[in-house]
N, C-alpha and C positions, 0 to 999 in steps of 0.2 A: 807705108811704115812696115807692113808685113814683109815686103821684099828687102828692105833695109836691115831688119833685125833677124831675118831668117838664118844668115850665116852664124849668128851667135846662139842658135838653137832656142830662140824666143818665138813663141807662137802668138798671133793676134786674132782675137775673135771680136767681130763687130756685133754688138747686141742692139737690136731694135725693139724697144719696149712699146707695147700697146697700152691700154688702160690698165693700171695697177691700182688696187684699192689702197690709197694712202690719203693723208689729209692735205695734199698739195693744193687742191682747188679751194680749200677753206682759207688759204693764205694768198690766193691769187687775186689779181685786180680785175675788175670788170671793165668794159669798154670806156666808161666815163671816169675811170681811175679810183672808184670806191672799192673797198674790200668786199670780195664776193661773200666770204663768211659762211659758206655752206658747201657741202660736197656736190660735185657735178653728177648728173645722172649717169653719164658714161663711166665715170670713175667708180661710182657705187656698184655698177654692174661688172666691173673689171675683175681681173685675176687677183687673187689674194697675194699680199706681199710675200708670204711664206712660200707659196707655190712658185711665184716668180723667181725668188732667190734660188730655190732648188733647181728650177729649169736652167737658170743662168749657170750655176755650178756644173750641171750635167753637160751643157753645151760646151762650156770652156774645157771641161775635163775630156770631152771626146775629141777635141781638136778642131771643132767646127770653124769654118771661116766666117760664117754669118749665122745669126739665129734670131728669129722673131720670138719675143717673149710676151705672150698674152693669149687671149682666147682666140680660137679660129672663128672669127665672126666678121662683121662689116669692116672692122678696123684692119683685119688681115687683107681683105679684098682691096681696101684703100691703098695698102702698101704695095700690092701687086699692080694696081692701076697706076700708081705713082711711078713705078719702075718702067712700065710698058706703054702707058698712055697718059702722061702727066697733064696734058691739056684737058682731057676728059674729066679727070679728077678735080681740077680747078673749077670747071663748070658745075660739077655736082656739088662741091662744097659751097660755092656761092649761093646755090639755091637753098641750102640747109642753114646758112648763117643767120643768126638772129637779126631781126630788123630793128 
């Protein structure tokens, strides 16, 4: 898309969000299809929605091609691993998955 719209002076920024404190997990479904009805621990510890929005606007305004939106924590490392060693990330996530 970036290459296609570049001649029209349109810039594209890919935003990759990490955990953002919203109520999305309260409305999510659990593995058995029931409503989760509570915030997930990861989301509770995530970046505030206000900070995420400010960072998104800053990255888009700067003309960044890509931007990670979240705290620099384990989730950022997962993003890096997914890019450079996706198989390793899959194995790690399997071990952490709820039983």
